[in-house]
N, C-alpha and C positions, 0 to 999 in steps of 0.2 A: 658720181656725186661725192662732194666732200663730206667727210665724216669727222665730227668733233667728239673725241673720246670723253672729255670731262662733262659735256652736256648730253652725251649719248643721243645725238641727233644727226640727221642728214640735212644738209643745206643746199640750196640751189647755188650754182657757181656765181651767179650774179649777186647773191646776197653776201658773199664772202668779201672781206676787205681786200685791198689791192695787194697786200702781202700774203694772202691766203689765210688770214686769221678769222676766227669765228666771230660773228657779229654780237654774240651774247657774252662770252667769257674771254674773248680776244686771244685764245690759244691758237696755235698754228694747227689747222685741220689736216688730216691725212687725205691725200688724193690717191684713190686706188687706180691701178693700171686698167687698161682697156679689158683685160681678161679677169679682172676682179682680184681683190687681195684676200678674201676670206676663203680658206681651204679647210679640208677636214683636219689637217695637221695643226692649224693655228686657231681653230674654233674651240672655245672653252664653254661647254654647255652648262656646267655648274655655275660659272660666273654669270651667265645670262639668266639662269633660273633664280639666282639670289635676288631677293627683293629688299633693297636697302631703304627705300622710301617708306613713309607711313602708309598704312592701308587706306585706300580711298573709299569712303562710304558710298553706298548706292544712292543715286539721285532720287529725290522725292517723287518725281514724275514716273520713275520706273516702279516704285513701290505702289503708287496709285494705280498704274496700269495692271499690275499683278493682282491687286485687290479687286479691281473691277472685273478682271477675267475670272477670278474665283467666284464672285457673286453671280456672274452670268452663267458659268458652268453649273453652279449650285441650282440656279433657277431652272436650267434646262433639265437637270436630273429630276427635280420636283415635277416639272411638266410631263416628264416621261411616264410617271406613275399615276397621273390624274386620270 
């Protein structure tokens, strides 16, 4: 799978340009070999763990689901002691 370093994404080979460029940023994507190009020697975990983008807020429907779950479990505890 072609890997675009600036976009930090994998792309399908059919999505790449004729010259092997990324469809989003037009940089030349790395084509790993059949045995893979990521090894323990060239893997930088600190770089992977760094979060350069802004924090993404939780979606509203997840908050709604958690609130409904809390209400349901609270009701079940009340019913337990009735």
